Structures are given as structure tokens and as C-alpha cells.
C-alpha positions as CSV (number, residue, x, y, z in Angstrom):
1,A,-40.1,-111.5,31.5
2,R,-43.6,-111.5,30.0
3,Y,-44.0,-107.8,31.0
4,H,-40.8,-106.8,29.3
5,L,-41.6,-108.8,26.2
6,Q,-45.0,-107.2,26.0
7,K,-43.4,-103.7,26.3
8,A,-40.9,-104.6,23.5
9,I,-43.8,-105.9,21.3
10,D,-45.8,-102.6,21.8
11,T,-42.7,-100.6,21.0
12,Y,-42.0,-102.5,17.8
13,R,-45.6,-102.2,16.8
14,E,-45.4,-98.4,17.1
15,I,-42.2,-98.0,15.1
16,G,-43.0,-100.7,12.6
17,F,-40.1,-103.1,13.0
18,K,-42.0,-106.2,11.7
19,S,-39.2,-108.8,11.8
20,E,-38.3,-108.0,15.4
21,L,-42.0,-107.9,16.3
22,T,-42.4,-111.4,14.9
23,E,-39.5,-112.6,16.9
24,Y,-40.8,-111.2,20.2
25,L,-44.3,-112.5,19.5
26,I,-42.9,-116.0,19.1
27,S,-40.9,-115.6,22.3
28,L,-44.0,-114.5,24.2
29,S,-46.0,-117.3,22.7
30,R,-43.4,-119.8,23.9
31,I,-43.7,-118.4,27.4
32,N,-47.5,-118.7,27.3
33,I,-47.1,-122.4,26.1
34,A,-44.8,-123.1,29.0
35,S,-47.4,-121.4,31.3
36,G,-50.3,-123.4,29.8
37,N,-51.9,-120.3,28.2
38,L,-52.4,-122.1,24.9
39,N,-55.1,-119.8,23.5
40,E,-53.0,-116.7,24.2
41,A,-50.0,-118.4,22.6
42,L,-52.1,-119.3,19.6
43,D,-53.2,-115.7,19.1
44,Q,-49.7,-114.4,19.4
45,T,-48.4,-117.1,17.0
46,A,-51.2,-116.3,14.5
47,E,-50.3,-112.6,14.6
48,A,-46.6,-113.5,14.2
49,L,-47.4,-115.7,11.3
50,M,-49.5,-113.0,9.6
51,I,-46.7,-110.5,9.9
52,A,-44.1,-113.0,8.7
53,Q,-46.3,-113.7,5.6
54,N,-46.6,-110.0,5.0
55,I,-42.9,-109.4,5.1
56,G,-42.3,-112.6,3.1
57,S,-39.8,-114.2,5.6
58,K,-39.8,-117.9,4.9
59,S,-37.8,-118.7,8.0
60,W,-40.2,-116.8,10.3
61,I,-43.2,-118.4,8.5
62,A,-41.6,-121.8,9.1
63,N,-41.0,-121.0,12.8
64,C,-44.5,-119.7,13.3
65,A,-46.1,-122.7,11.5
66,R,-44.1,-125.2,13.6
67,L,-45.0,-123.5,16.8
68,Q,-48.7,-123.2,15.7
69,A,-48.7,-126.9,14.8
70,D,-47.4,-127.7,18.3
71,I,-50.1,-125.5,19.9
72,Y,-52.9,-127.1,17.8
73,S,-51.8,-130.6,18.7
74,R,-51.7,-129.7,22.4
75,L,-55.3,-128.3,22.0
76,G,-56.3,-131.5,20.2
77,R,-57.1,-129.7,17.0
78,W,-55.4,-132.3,14.8
79,Q,-56.6,-131.0,11.4
80,D,-55.3,-127.5,12.1
81,A,-52.1,-129.0,13.5
82,Y,-51.7,-130.9,10.2
83,H,-52.3,-127.8,8.1
84,S,-49.8,-125.8,10.1
85,H,-47.3,-128.7,9.8
86,V,-47.8,-128.8,6.0
87,L,-47.1,-125.0,5.9
88,Y,-44.0,-125.6,8.0
89,K,-42.8,-128.3,5.6
90,Q,-43.5,-126.2,2.6
91,M,-41.4,-123.3,4.0
92,T,-38.5,-125.5,5.1
93,D,-38.5,-127.2,1.7
94,S,-38.6,-123.8,0.0
95,I,-35.7,-122.6,2.2
96,M,-33.8,-125.7,1.4
97,N,-34.6,-125.3,-2.3
98,S,-33.4,-121.7,-2.2
99,Q,-30.2,-122.8,-0.4
100,N,-29.7,-125.6,-2.9
101,I,-30.2,-123.2,-5.8
102,R,-27.8,-120.7,-4.2
103,K,-25.2,-123.5,-3.7
104,F,-25.8,-124.7,-7.3
105,A,-25.4,-121.2,-8.6
106,L,-22.1,-120.8,-6.6
107,L,-20.9,-124.2,-7.9
108,E,-21.8,-123.2,-11.4
109,A,-20.1,-119.9,-11.1
110,D,-17.0,-121.6,-9.5
111,Y,-17.0,-124.1,-12.4
112,G,-17.2,-121.3,-14.9
113,F,-14.4,-119.4,-13.2
114,Q,-12.3,-122.5,-13.0
115,K,-12.9,-123.2,-16.6
116,E,-12.0,-119.6,-17.6
117,K,-8.9,-119.8,-15.4
118,D,-7.9,-123.0,-17.0
119,S,-8.5,-121.5,-20.4
120,I,-6.4,-118.5,-19.6
121,A,-3.7,-120.8,-18.2
122,N,-3.8,-122.8,-21.5
123,V,-3.5,-119.6,-23.6
124,Q,-0.6,-118.4,-21.4
125,M,1.1,-121.8,-21.8
126,A,0.6,-121.7,-25.6
127,E,2.0,-118.1,-25.7
128,R,4.9,-119.3,-23.5
129,L,5.6,-122.2,-25.9
130,I,5.5,-119.8,-28.9
131,F,7.8,-117.3,-27.1
132,D,10.2,-120.1,-26.2
133,A,10.2,-121.4,-29.8
134,K,10.9,-117.8,-31.1
135,L,13.6,-117.4,-28.5
136,E,15.2,-120.7,-29.5
137,K,15.1,-119.7,-33.1
138,Q,16.6,-116.3,-32.4
139,Q,19.4,-117.9,-30.3
140,A,20.0,-120.4,-33.1
141,R,20.4,-117.4,-35.6
142,Q,22.7,-115.7,-33.2
143,R,24.8,-118.8,-32.9
144,M,24.9,-119.2,-36.7
145,T,25.8,-115.5,-37.1
146,L,28.6,-115.9,-34.5
147,M,29.9,-119.0,-36.2
148,G,29.8,-117.3,-39.6
149,F,31.7,-114.3,-38.1
150,A,34.2,-116.6,-36.5
151,T,34.7,-118.4,-39.8
152,V,35.2,-115.1,-41.7
153,V,37.8,-114.0,-39.1
154,L,39.5,-117.4,-39.3
155,I,39.6,-117.3,-43.1
156,A,40.9,-113.7,-42.9
157,L,43.6,-114.7,-40.5
158,I,44.7,-117.7,-42.6
159,L,44.7,-115.4,-45.7
160,G,46.7,-112.8,-43.8
161,V,49.3,-115.4,-42.7
162,F,49.4,-116.8,-46.3
163,F,49.8,-113.3,-47.8
164,Y,52.4,-112.4,-45.2
165,Q,54.4,-115.5,-46.0
166,N,54.0,-114.9,-49.7
167,K,55.2,-111.4,-49.3
168,K,58.1,-112.6,-47.2
169,K,59.0,-115.1,-49.9
170,N,58.5,-112.5,-52.7
171,N,60.8,-110.1,-50.8
172,E,63.4,-112.9,-50.4
173,L,63.0,-113.8,-54.1
174,A,63.3,-110.1,-55.0
175,R,66.4,-109.8,-52.9
176,L,67.9,-113.0,-54.3
177,N,67.0,-111.8,-57.8
178,Q,68.7,-108.4,-57.1
179,E,71.8,-110.3,-55.9
180,V,71.8,-112.4,-59.1
181,Q,71.4,-109.3,-61.2
182,N,74.2,-107.5,-59.2
183,Q,76.4,-110.5,-59.8
184,N,75.5,-110.6,-63.4
185,I,76.4,-107.0,-63.7
186,E,79.7,-107.6,-61.9
187,I,80.4,-110.5,-64.2
188,K,79.9,-108.5,-67.3
């Protein structure tokens, strides 16, 4: 396993894949820790840490610093272990802060979106109420127009019946008047 890791490390050094190189250096360092080769593990971890700092990867820096603190404590170099542990804590705190800031930004964006969504819903509700009021008013006008038309038709019908009856009576009166005149003429 160590041989294959070393070959992968050499390949990644040649092609310049720094993140992968860091990962494989840490893996090789863990194998050396398990084998008791602490000085080799320390060299590999230091190289991995330097690469991680160059590429600015906080998670790799934190992994390297934690591993380095473990190696220093096994070697009895307590002050170096402490400094590595401080670096590890700084990186994990920084990662946590970044995650919290990201979460806060997402929450803030979600709140803004929800607020805008509620605002749009309120505007739509107000527009719907205005539309409903206009519709109600229009329907009331239509009912009034229909009632007015029905009233005019009813009045026209009543007048028509009245005029028809008057004409009928006038015709009857005219007929009776003609009869009276005819009788008057016969009497004379």
C-alpha cells in the first residue's frame, strides 16, 4: 500500500494536482504513524500542511494540523503539539463560521423571499378584493338595469291593456252613438 501511495504522490507532484497530493500525503502519513515511523509521518504531514496552506483549503489545513498535533504529542513535543492543535481549532472554527455565515445568508435570503412572497400574496389579495368589489358593483348595475327594463315593459303592458280597453270602450261608445243617431234620424 505504501508503494502505491508513493507512486500516486509522485504522479500528483508531476501533474500538479495539489488537493489530491495533500490527501495522499496524509494517507501515507497515517500508514507511517501506524508503522511507528513518526519522523517520516511528520515530514509528510508538514508537506501536506504547506500545500494545503498554499491552496487555501481550510479543511485540509485542519486535517493536517490535527494529524501533526497527534504526531508531536507521540514524540513528546508538547509545545509543537499545542501550536498544531491551536491551528486545528482555528481552522475548524473558521470552517464552522463559514458554514454559519452561509446558513445565515440562506436563512436571510429565505426570509427575504418569504417576505416578498407574502407581499405579492397580499397585493394579489387586495387586487382580488378590488376585482370582486367591481364585479359586485357591475352585477348590481346589471340587476338594476334589468329591473328597470322589466318595469318599463310592465308599464308598457299595463298601458297597452289600458289603451286597448279604452279603444274597445270608445268603439262601443261610437257604435252606440251611431245607433242613437240612426234612431234619431229614423225618429225624425
